[in-house]
N, C-alpha and C positions, 0 to 999 in steps of 0.2 A: 817695325818696333816703335815704342815710346822712348823719345829722347827728351834731353832738357836743352830747348832752344827759346831765344828771345824773339827773333824776328820770323815771319811767315816766308816758306818757299814753296817752290813748285815741285811736285813729285807724281809719281804714277802708281804708287803702291796703295795696298789695302790697310796699311797699318798708321797709326796714329801715335802723336806724342803728348806728353802730359808734363806741365810744369811740376817742379819739385817742391813747391810751397806749400805747407800743410794747413794753412789756414784758408778757409772760403773766401774771405774777404780780400784775399791777396791774389787769388786765382786769376782775376779778369786782367791783371798786369802781364800775364803771359798769352802766348798765342797757340792755339792747337794746330798743329800742321800734320800733313801726311809725309811719310819718308819711304824710300823703296828700301827694300830688304830682299837680298837674293841668297838662298843656299848653295853652297859650292857644289859643282858635279860630283856625280858617284865616284869618280877616281880620286877624289881630294882625300889626303891621307889624316881623315878624321877618326876619332875613336867610337863616336856615338852621334846619331843625329836622331833630335827628339821633336815630337809634335806636341803642343799643348793641349791638355784636356781641360782644365779649369785654370785659368790665370787668376791669382789672388790679388785683392786690393789689401796691400799692408802699408801702413805708414812707416813702419820701423822694422826692417828685416836684416841689417847688419848687425852682427854682434858685436862690433866695436863700438857702437852708441848705445847711450842709455835712452835716449830720448828721439823722437821722431824728428823734431826740429834741428837737432844737431845732425842728424842722418842726411837731412834734406840739404844742408849747408854743404855737405861732402861731394854733392853733385856739381859738376861743371856743365857748362854748354857744350850740348853734343852728346853727353852721357845719356845710356839707356835708364830708362825709369826702374827703380828698384821693386822687386816682388818675387813672390813664392808662387809656385804652379805645381800642380798634378800633370805629368806628361806621359806620353806613351813612346817608346824607343820604336822608331820608323825605319832604322837602318843601323846596323851595329858590326864593328869590327873587335869589340869588346867581350870577351867570353863571359864576363861577370854580368853584363846586361845585354843578354840576346833580344833580338828584334821581339817587340810586342810587351816587354817588360814595362809595368807601370812604377814610375818614380815620383817622389816628391823633391823639389830642388828650388833653391834661390836663382832662377834663371832670368829675373827681369821680366819686363812687359813685352813679351813677344810671342807670336804664334808657333815658332820654329827655333831650335837652340842646337849648337854643336857642342860636344863636351868630351872631355877625355877620361870622364867616369869619376873624377874627383868630386866630392860633396854631393853626390846624388845618393838618394837614400830610398831603397825599394820599398814599396807598399807592403804592410804586414802580409804574410803568406796566409794567414787565417782571415784575412778580409772577406766577409760573406758578400754574395751576390746581391743581397736584400738591402745593403746600405750603399748610399751615394759615394763616389769616389771623392767628391767636394769635401766630405767630413774630414779627410786627410789634411785639408786647409784651416780646419776649425776644431770642432770638438776632439777629434783623435788626431789632431796636429798641434803645431805650436801654440795656439791659445789654450787648447786643453792640457798640454803639458805645463804651461804657465800658471794655470790655475792648480794643477796637482801639485807640483813641487812647491808654488809659493805657499800652498795652505798646509801640506804634510810636512814639508821639510823645514821652510823658514818659520812658519807659525808654530809648527810643532803640534798641531791641533790634537786635543783629546776629546773623548766621547763626553757628552753632557755640558760643553762648554757653548758661551754664546758669540756668535760670528757677525761682524758688520762688514759688508762689502758694497761699494758704491758702482755706478756704471754698471749695474747688476744685470742688465739684460743684454750686455754685451757678449761676444764671444768668450771672454775670460770669465767676467763676473758671473755669468749664468752657470758655468760649470763650477766654480767656487762655491756657489751657495748649494748645489746638488751634491757636491762631494760631501760637504759639511752635514748635510742631511743625512747622507749615507752613513756618516760616522757618528751619528746620534745626537747632532748638535742643534741648537736655536739659531736660525738666521734670520738677518734683518737686511733687507736690500733697498737701494734707493735707484730710482731710475728717472728719465726725463720726460715720460709721458703716461697718461692713464692706460694706454694700449699696451706699453711695456710693464707697467704694474701688474696689469691682469695677467699678462705671461708669466711673471715672477711667482704669482700665486698658483698658477698651473703647475709650475715646476716644483712647488712645495715649500716655498719660503713661508716661514712663520708670520712674518710683517713685512709687506712692502709699500713704499710710498712714492709719491711723484714730488721730488725736491723743488720743482718750479712752482708748485701751487700750494705748498705748506706755508704757513703764517711763520713759524720758527722753526728752525732745524734743531736747535738745542731741545726744544720742549718736545718734538716729533721723536727725537733720539732717545730722550728720557722715558716718554711714554711706551716706547717699542721695547725697551729692556731698562726697566728701574733699577735692576742690580748692577747695571754696567756691561762691559764688553770685554772678553778674554782676548779674542784675536779681531784685528782690522786688517783687511785686505784692501789696500788703496790703490785705486786707479786714478784719482783725481787732484790729490793734493790740495793746496792752498785753504781757503777758510774753511771749506767743508771738512777738511781732514782736522783742523784745530778744533773743531767742534767735537768730533768723534774722539779725539784724542783726550779731550778734557772729561771725558767719560768711560775711560778705560778702567778696569779693575786692575788690582795690584798685580804686578809682575805681568802686564798685560803685552801682547807681540803684536808688532806692526808690519806687515809685508808690504813694502813700497814698490809697487808693480809699474806705476806711471803717475803723470801728473798732468794730466789733460787740460786743467783749468789753468794752467800757467805757461803752456808751450807757446803761446803767441803773445805773450806780454812784451810791451815796449819799454816799460820801466824797471825799476829794481823788483826783485822777487818778493812775494809777500812774506810777512812774518812768520815765523814758525810758532809751535805750540809754546805754552807758558812753561819755563824751565822747571818751575817749582812742581808743576804736575808731573813732568817727566821723571824728575829726580824723586819726589816722595812716593810716586806709585811704582818706582823702579822698571819702567817700560823698557822694552827692548825694540829698536827699530832696525831694519835690515832691507837694503835696496838688493835687488837681484835681477839676473838676466837668465834666461831659460837656457841658453846654449851651455851653461856651466855644466849640466847634466848630460853626458853622453855615454855611449856604450851599452852595456847590459841594463843599466839602471833606467835608462831612457827608453829602451825596448819594453822593459816590464810596464813602465808607466804607460806607454801605448796599448800594450794588450790589455792593461787594467782597464783603460777608457773604453777600447773597443768592446770588451766585455761588458762593461756596465751600459754602453749604449744599446748593444744587441739585446740585452736583457730588459731593456726599457727602464733601467734604474735612473740613467741620464737621459733626459730630452733634449732635443735641440730645434733651432729655428733658423733657417738660412735665408737671406736676401739675394736671390739670385737674379742677375741682369744677363739676358741675352744677347750675345753679339760683341765681339772684340771692339769692334768700332764705337761701342757705348761705354766704354771704360772711363772717358772723361766725365761724362755726365754722371755715371754711377759712383766715380770717385768723389765728385764735388757733393753728391748726396750723402755719401757716408761721413764726409766732414760736417755737414748740417745735422747730423743725427737722424737721417730719414730712415735709417736701415733698422730692422728688427732682427737681432742675431747676426751671424758672420755675413759680411758683405762678400760676394763672389761673382765674377764675371765668368759666363760660360762661353769659350771661343767658338 
């Protein structure tokens, strides 16, 4: 399994370790090492024994934390790396999860796990054979739910409105834009490469631009929607958000999902939007964490997402890396923005 360790050690296993640092510029300060991991014998009084189908690369998977950087600080040397995965039950003494059951759980970066059944979520019973299980980690999983609730509940989206989303080619942003289109809205998205912009246009975004190559963000936003923006789904924060907020309509709503532009800052946080803009336009800001929504409302959202994907109304793109041993390289590539769509490692 992957754990947090500063110094290299000798071991015999096939499993790796990964630093908890979330900045690619910091990663070289830690060492990738192999660690031994052994499942207990069959007679051990466990509830469930699981084998990973798809470990997922996530920066933040603990509901106690708003940002990945804070979550990373929680890890101590020797802790397993955090991560969500799709897994198959390979041995069970729990009637609720018989052998062969497919589950989604925050089991960490490991190929095998033991569980008492708590915090395991069964794959939707209606999951079609035509869709990959990995979607339970992306479009029909936590990222998709984040887009769903952030847009429909936090923003209170209405048909005919104009929506702005940044990091729009990511696992969350791409679903935000497509749900907004399903609801009859105009959608403007920003991404970090021409390839990603092309993907957004394929998804049906009305306007998409590469924020790295434009001359003026303010002018680009104004040209994309001269009348302003009703809803802003913010994954980035910082100066980008200040530019968008200055162009919000009266009673505009901002769902604050992330702040990736500020996670690795070493100095004080950047200044916020001009107070007079917020006050005069009577803007509503709300941060949120998707684990707020549980029970039937969560299951309904998952069924909606699955239905839309099955019907081709929501498209997806996955960046899949083969081999559990390649998780370190895949993780660093994700931090550098090399992936298009959800970054997945197939064990």
